[in-house]
N, C-alpha and C positions, 0 to 999 in steps of 0.2 A: 492421369493428367495432373501434373504438379505445378501448373501455372495459374490455375483458376483461384479465385477467392474461395477458400475451402467450404464455407457455409452453403454455397450454392448446391453442392452435392451431398452435404451431410444430412443424415436422418437419425432420429426424428427431429422435428422442430424443437426449439428451446422451450423451457418452462415459461420464460418471460421475454418480451422483446419490445422495442420501440421503433416506429417509423418516423423519421424527421424529414420534413420537406422544406427546402430553402429556396428563396427567391433572390434574384439579382439585386444587389444594393449598389456598391461602387465598383463598376467594371474595371476601372483602372487599378484596383487593388487585387484583382482576381488571381494573377499569377503568384503573387506573394502568399495569398490565402491557400492556394493549392500546395505550395511548398510547405506550409505549416500543417496541411491536412495529411500529406503522404505518410509521415512517421506514425500517425495515429491509426492507420488502417492495417489490420492484420488479416482481414478477409474471413475471420472466424467469429470474433466477438463484435466486429464492426465491418459491415459490408457497405461499399459506396457505389452509387450509380450516377453518371453524368447525363443530364438532359440536353436536348438539342439547343435550348436557349443559351446555356453556358458555353457549349462548343462553338456556337455561332459567334458569340461575343468575342471569343478568343481568335476568331478568324480561321478556325480549323474545321475539319470534317472527319467523321468516322463512318466508314462504309456500313450501310445498313441502319444507321441511327436516324430517326425522325421523331417528330412530335406525335402524340397520340392522335389518331385520325378521327374524322367525322365518318361514321358508318352510314353512308348514303343508302336510303331505302329501308332503314331499320323501322320496324313497327313499334319499337319501344325506345326509351331514352338510353343512350350510351354516351354519357358526358365525357368531355375532355377537360382536364384541369392541370395541364402540364406545368411542372416546376423546373428549376434549373439544376437542382442537386437533390439527391435522396440518400439518406443513410439508414441502414437497418442495424440496430443495436440489439445484441442477443446475449442472454445470460439467464441466471436464476435468481438474482437479487435486484429488486426494483431500485433500491438505493444506489447500487453501483451503476445501474443504467442512467439514473438521474445525474450522477457526477460525470459520467462519460458524455452525456448530452451537453452539460455545461462547458466541458472542455472543447467540444466541437464548436459550439456557438462562439466561444471566445476566439478559437483559431480561425474561423471563417469570417468573422466580422472585421471590417464593414463591407467586404466584397459581397458576402451572401448573408442574408438575414433569415432567421427561422420564421416560416410562415405558419406552420402548425405541426403538431405532433400527435400521433395515435399510439396508445399503449395497447399491446396485444398479449395473448397468453395461450398456453396449451390447455385445451379442455379434455379431461380424461386422457385417453391414450392417443388423442389426435383427432377429435371430432368437432364438427360444427356445433353451434349452440342448439340446433334442432335435434341433435343426438346422432346424426348420420356421420359415418366415417368420411373424413376428408383426405384427398390424395390417393384414393383407390386407383390401382393400376398405374401408379407412377413408374416410369422405367427405372431400372437399377443397373449398376455395374457399367459395362461398356455401352449399353443402350442409353443410360442416363447421360454419359459423356457425349454421345452422338447427338442426343436431343437438346442438351443445355448449353454446350460450349462450341465456340468457334475453333475448329481443329485445323484450319488451313489459313495461310496468309503470312504476313511478315511479322517482324518483331513488334510487340505491343498489341497484336491482334489475336494470336493463338492463345487460348485459355480465357479469352474474354467471353462475356455472355450478355444477352439482352433481357432485361427485366420488365415485366408488365405488372402494374399495381392498380387494383380497383378496390374501392371501399364500398361494400354492399351493406345496406341497412335492412334488417329483417323486421317484419311485422310478426313477432312471436305470438301475440295474442290471437291473431287470425290463424296462424299455422297450427297452434295447439288446439284450436276449436275444431279442426278438421278430423274426421275419422282416420284411424291408423292406415286404412287402405288407401285413402286419398293422399296421405303424406307419403306413403311408399310410391304411389303413382307419380308424384311430383319428381322424385329422385330416380325412379326406375329401379330401386333396390329396397329390400326389406331392412328395416332398422334393426331387427332382432339378430340377424346373422350376416348382413351385408351382401346377401346373395342377389344377383340381378334377376329381375322379374322376367319370366318367359313371355308374358303378354303385356309388357309395359306400353303405355300410350306413346304415340308418335311425338308428343310434346315432352316426354320424360327427359330429365337432364342427361341420363346416360345415353339416350338415343341422339340427342342434339350434339353431344360432345364426344362420342365414341371415336377415339383417336385413330383407330385403324380403318374407319369408314371413309376417310378422306383420301384423295388422290392428288399428291402423294400423302402418305400417312402423316398425321399432325400430332406428333408426340412432343411433350414439354414436361419439365420438372416443376411440380407445384409445391409451394411452401407457405400455404395459407394458414392464418390463425384468427381466432375470434377476437372481438373487441367489445368493450362496454363503456359507455359514457352516460352516467345518469340513467335515464329511462330508455335511452337508445342503445341498440346492440346490433351486431351483425358479424360479417366475415371480412377480413382484410385479405382479399385474393392477391396472391403473389405467385408468379411463375417465371421460370427462366428458360430461354430458348437460344439456339444458335442464330436465330433471326426472330422477327415478329410474325412470320408467316403462319405458324401453327396456331398461335393465339387468334390471329385475324380471321382465319377461315372458321374457327370454332365460334368466335363472337358473332360473325355474320350469320351463322346458322342459328345461334341462340336468339338473335334479334329478329329472326324471321325474314332476313333479306333473301335467302335462297329459295324458300318454298312457301313463305307466308305462315309458317308455324313458329310461334314464339315459345321459347323454353319455359316450361312450367315453373321454374324458379321465380319467374316474374309474378306469379300469383301471390307470393308473400315477401319478396325481396326486390330491391332495385339498387343499381350502382349509382353512387353520387360523385364518383371521381374516376379518372382514367389517366394513366401516366406511363410513359416509356422512358427507359434508361439504359445506358451502356455501362456495364460493369467491367472495368479494365482488369487485365490479368495481373498476376504478381511475377516478379523476377527476383530470385534469391530472397523471397519473402517480403519484398518491398513493392508497393503499388507501382505498376509500370505505365506511365503516361506517354511513352515514346510515340504511340500512334498519333498523338496530337501534334507532334513535331514543334513543340514550343520551347524545348530546352536547347 
């Protein structure tokens, strides 16, 4: 699939990255700002996602795009903090990411203003700060394309993807106070060898989110990375899908909507944000916004 923003399917995650979240400023300047944004996007060092607030202000629509929902019936908090635009900056040099961030801010102002930024990083070979491997059983090859990308539709649709972002805050002091067996039961895997537990509790994360256990199967491509700010730390959950359906059925089950069983991750972690974005495809290496029909 040569139309997607390449980082969506690239593995492993980068050594360093930044998530930038922009709010609407001067809507009348928005089209000019998008014109300045397009040349900056290569889909590899810089991935962009458009939120429903931005698309609505333009008077446009994107099939399948909506704001992060309220998960009715959830037994735990699943907050929605939708922004207008999201940028995922990727690399190995924090200084270069800083300079790219500044260029983006300048290009988008005053139509869009930076609300906040989260720096993330790769831990070991791709682990959560708890030490457990992240992204286990991610689909690869054709299966990843099928899970993450829109493969049917018109110009400006094929190669697009839908991104979900949640910032999770960990209570690492509590987690590290637990016996190793309790930690393994939370994830449903052994930290030592990443093997799934035969007798994992019903609340284990692997039981709540087993992609093949849904009908239809709920596969998505995850690109999550840890974050640290002062004494606070956790995981910036990021996944890509051909729609939001796979994430939503998994999140509903994690939140206890389906059967009253809450994912054991909530014993030591909680989401403090939730956002949905449409990641446009590329055409001849250039961001393709033709689906918006604004040109």
